[in-house]
C-alpha positions, 0 to 999 in steps of 0.5 A, a space after each residue: 500500499 505504501 510501496 509507491 509512496 516509499 519509493 517516490 521519496 527514496 528514489 533521488 538517493 537511491 540513484 545517486 547512490 546506484 550511479 556512484 556504485 557504477 562508477 567503482 565498477 560494482 555490480 547489481 548481483 553484487 549489491 544483492 548478494 552484499 544485502 542478503 548477507 546483511 539480511 541473514 546477519 539481521 536473521 541471526 542477531 534476532 535468534 540470538 536475542 539481540 533484536 535491537 542490534 538487528 535492526 542495523 543490518 536489517 535496514 542495510 539490507 533494504 537499501 541494498 535492495 532498493 540499490 541493486 534495482 537502480 543499479 540494474 537499469 544503468 546497464 542491461 538489467 537481467 532476467 537472472 538479476 531479477 530472479 536472484 533479487 526476488 528470490 533472496 527477498 523472499 529467503 529474508 522475508 521468511 528468515 526474519 519471523 523464522 529467527 524470533 520463532 527460534 530465538 524463544 519458541 515457547 513464546 513466539 513458534 505458534 505465532 511464527 508458524 502463522 505469520 510464514 504460512 500467511 507469507 506463503 499465502 500472499 507470496 503465492 498470489 503475488 507470484 502467480 499473478 506476475 506469471 500470469 500477467 507476463 504470459 499475457 503481456 500485461 504491464 503495471 502502470 503503478 510500478 513501472 520500473 519493476 522487472 515484473 508485474 508487481 501487484 500491490 495490496 494491503 501488506 507490501 515491502 514497506 509495510 513488511 519492513 515496519 513490522 519487522 522493525 516494530 517486532 525488533 524494537 519490542 520483541 516481547 510483543 512479537 506474538 501479538 504483532 505477527 498475528 495481526 500482520 498475518 491477518 493483514 496478509 490475509 486480506 492482501 491475499 483475497 484481495 489479490 486473488 480477486 484482482 486475478 480472478 477478474 484480470 484473467 477472466 
């Protein structure tokens, strides 16, 4: 829901960073892998009970995720790069709730499982729509710079990161936050299923 606004706000800084990295010979894939490394570091810190410190690599992961796309657009963006980017994004999104479950299984395991299940549903509807939209030659007017059809919804990347940050700041309330966000993910999936039913009818 907030991705379009967030992308517009950070675009000047992201484009400037991408241009600087391009002049240094750094590739988009390298930035993607570096961002993934920061994401896994954040998950490891959460699992070991250091969720507050995990905020730094978590934010670094998201910053680099924005920069790698801008860097790819400065040259010939590749399908391999787009595949790597979205695949590692989904690994990161799954790793953070899992890390909270591992860190305190007694309090968080069930909530983490529910949130991960909700992520599977939203991710499936998101990717299934993208595959069929590509097959039909549909293009997103809302997110034209994306490598594939990006179907928005109530819970997009910006909302997910805001939720993760809240979890890191208030780990004692992880379960409540996880259940609440899982409910929002289900609502998002319902709207995406409706959109797909209409678009591919």
